[in-house]
N, C-alpha and C positions, 0 to 999 in steps of 0.2 A: 269381662276379664279384669282381674285386679292388677294393680300397678306393678307388682312383682312379676306376674306372668307376662305382662306387656314388655317389661324391661328385658326379660330373658329371651323372648321371641323376636323383639325388634333390635336388640343390641344397644338401645338407648337407655342410659342409666335412669334409675328412679329419681335421682336428684335432678337430672336434666328434664325429665318429664314434668316434675313439679315446677321447674323454671319455665317451661313452655306454657304451663297453666297460668303462672303468675303474670306473664306478659301477654296473655290472651291468645296464644297461638293455637292451643288445643285444650278444650275443657272436657273432662270426662262426662259422658252422657248422664250418668247417674251415680248413686251412692248405695252401698249395701245398708242393711238395717243397723250394722255396727258402725256405719259412717265411713267405710273405706271407699276410695274412688273405684268406679267400675266403668271400664272402657268398652264401647261397642265396636262392631266391625268397622263402621264408618270412622270412628275415632282412630283406630289403628291404621286405616288406610291414609288418613290425614297425616299421621305421624310419619309414615313412609314417604309421603309427598314432601313433608318438611325436610326430612333427611336428604332426599334427592336434590332438592333445591339448594340446601346448604353445601352439598358436595360440589356445586358449581361456583361456590364462592359468594353466595348471597348472604347478606346480613339477615338477622332475625326480622328486622323491620321490613326488609325487601321481600322476605318469604311471606310475611303476613299480607303485604300488598298483593303479591302474586296470587295468593289463594283466596283472598276475600274481596278485592276490588274488581268489579265487573268491567271497569274501564281500563284496567291495567293492560299495557301492550308488551308482551314478551319480547318482541323483536328489539325494542329500544333498550331493554335491560340487557339482553344478550350482547348487543353491540357495545354497550358500556362495559360489560364484563370482559369482552374481548380486548378492549382498549386497556383496561386496568391490568389484565393478565400480561399483555405485551409489555406494559411499562414495568411490571414486576419482574418479568423475565429479563428485560434489558438491564434493570438495576442489579439483579442477581448475577447476570453474565459479566457485568462490569466488575462486580466484587470478586467473582471467580477469577477473572483475568488479572486483577490487581494482586490477589493472593498467589496466583501461579507465578507471576513475575517476581514477587518477593521471594518465593521459594526457590526459583531458578537462580537468583543471585546468591543463594546460600549464605544468608546472614549469620554471623558468628554470635550475635547477641541482640538484645532489644535495641541497643544504640544503632546497630546497622539497620534494623527493621524500620526504626523511626526515620533514619536518613533516607532510606529507599522510598518510603511513603512520601516524604517531603519532595523528593526528586520527581516522583510520578505526578504529584500535585502540580509542581511547577511546570512540567512538560505539557500539562493540559491547560495551563493558564491562558486567558484571553490576551494577556500582555506579551507582545513579541519580545520585549526586553527580558521578561522573566524566563521565557522559554529559551532564549539565547544563553542567559546566565546559567540556567540549569544544564544545558548541553555542555557548556564549557567547563563547568565545575564537576560534572559527572565523573570525569576521568580520575580526579584526585580525591574523591570523597568516598572511597570504599567500593563495595560490590555494586556493579552496574547491571541493571536488568536490560540485557541486550534487546530483548523482544520489544520493550517499551521504546528504546531508541530507534529501532527499525520502523515501528508503527508511526512514531513521530516524524521520522525522515520521509516516509512515504506519503504523509498527509500534510506536511508543512508547505505553506504557500509563500511565506516570507523568504526571499532568497538569502538574506543574511543569516537568519535562524537556520535555514536548510543547510547552509555551509558549515555552521557550527555543529549541527547534528551529524553530518557526514564525517567531520573531523573526529568527533567523539566515537563514532562507530569504528573508524579505522584504528582507534586505540583501545578498543574494548576487548581485545583478545582475538576471537575468531572473526570479528567484524560483522557477524550476523549474516554471512553470505547465503546460508541455507534459507533464512527467512526472506532475504531479498529475492531469492529465486522465486518465491511465491508471489512477490510483488510483480515480477516479470510476467506472471500469468494473469494479472488483473485485466478485466475488460475495459478499464479506464486508461486511456493512453497517457494521461498526465502522471498517473501512479507508476506506470511502466518506465516513464522517462526519469522519474525520481529514483527508481530502483537502479537504472543504468548509471545515473550520476553518483549514486552511493557506491556501486560496485567499482566505479572508476577510481575510488579512493583506496581500494583494497588490492594489494600487489600479488595476492596468492593465485595459484593456478586455477582454483575453483572459480574465482571471480572472472578470470580471463575466459574460461570456457563459457560462462554465462553471457559475457559480453559478445562472444562470437555467435551465440544463439540469437542475440538481439539484432544481429545484422539482417535477420530475415523477418523482423517485426513488420507488421502492416503499416506502421506509422513511420513516415520518412524522417521525422525529427529524431525519433529514437534510433533509427539506423545510423543517422549521421553522428549522434552523440557516441554511440558504440564504436563507430569507425575511427573517430578521432583518438579515442583512448587506445584502441587496438593498434593503431598506427604507431603510437608512442611505445607500445609494448613489442613492436616488431612482428606483428601478426599479419601475414600476407593477405589473408582473407578480406582485409579492410580496403585493399587497393581499389577495386571497382567503385565502391561507394565514395571514396576520397576523390577519385577522378571525376565522378559525377558532380561532386560538390564544387570542384574547380570550374567545370563547365557552367554550372547553374549560378555561380557567384554567391553561394551560400557558405559563409565562413570559409571562403576560398583560401585566404592567407594561411589559416591554421591547417587546412587540408593540404596545401602545398608543403608546409613545414613537415607534416606527418609523412607525406610521400618522400620528402628529402631524407628524413630519418630512416625510412624503410629502405632507401636505395643504397645504404651502406653495404648491403649484400649485393655483389656483382650480378647474381642471377636475378634478383629482384629489380635491380637498377634497369636491366634490359627490358623486363616485363613492364615496368612502370612507364619507361620511355615509349615503348611500343603502344601501350594503352593510351597515352596522351596524344601521340601522333595519329592514331587511328581516329581520334575525335575530329581532327581537321577535315576528314573526308565526308563527314556528315553535312548535308546541305542545310540542315536546320541550325547549325552552329553559327551564332551571330558574331559580328566583328569583335565585340567586347569579350566574348568567350574565347575567341582565338587569341586575343592578347593575354588573357589569363593563362591559357594553356602554354603559350610561349614563355611567359614568366615562370611557370611551374617547371618547365624544362631546364631552367637556369641551374637549379641545384641538383639535377640528376646526372651523375657521372656516367662515363662510358661513351663508346662510339655511336651507339644508336641515337642518343640525345644530341651529340655533336653533329651528326649528319643531318638530323631533322632541323636543327638550328641553322645549318648552312643553307638548306633549301628555303627555310623561312626568311632568310636574309634577302631573298629575291621575291618575296610575296607581293601580290598586288595591293594588299592593304599596307599602306606606308607605315602606319604605326606598328604593325606586326613586324615588318621588315627592319625597321630601325631598332626595335627592341631586340630582335634576334641578332642583328649585327653587333649591337653593343654587348650582349651576353657573350658572343663569340670572342670579342676582344678581351673580355675579362678572363675567359677560359684559357685563351692563349697565353696570358701572363702568368697563369698558375704553373708552378714547377712540376 
């Protein structure tokens, strides 16, 4: 079969067939009397083998080794190709992500594009100082790719940089609450915690709803973070978690302050006081926890809290009794 016929049947151009010959990949078995290349069935089979291996990403050198070296190990080459392909996909995915973020920021011109690229580069810097400066400057330097800020906030380990990123998110328009909702679904507890901390900076109703969902998170640290912020927002669902924090002595002062803020509602004040009082009945509550519960009752208005304090003023635990008695004297002085 002549080279033109081979090119038509194989889909490999005559020019490429000549190149294969020049690098020693496939040599025509013979020549016609006129000197034209003549390919045998075995030559054509080899051409198809070459094309198949090239479709896997092999170089021409690697193709030659695969076909001619009896000691060649396909498994090693395939493993290497898998690694190279993964690296290429990762690089292409990173590029796609960067382009999508630039597009989402709706740059007005190339100056905006260059500014966004510089911001993205700085947010990915190994220097915490550069990441912090990028976060702080993002608000004043034109379009901000919110998705990039969210990703940075969810992955940031430096607490100072994380604070700057949350600040930037809160001032970026919608604050990226929809993207942060995806962070709440992460299998990594630390990522979910960062999502809650970022949502705490957003005052909108959507963020509040997501924080309420976080009260059922499997990680107790996340539940506590959400409860503290919800308490400040007046969400009654946070009360049980806040009371548990007082009992356990985990950020109990902040939890007591949140309960105090919630108790501005008379109905909630009675619920909170009842919840605190009920904890005294548990045999597992230690003396230190009883003192914290007594102190928490100090800022809860209403008769339920006052009656509980009057009973506690005669408690067997002297520290609890003295604390309750002192709180009662202060309450009596209030107009």
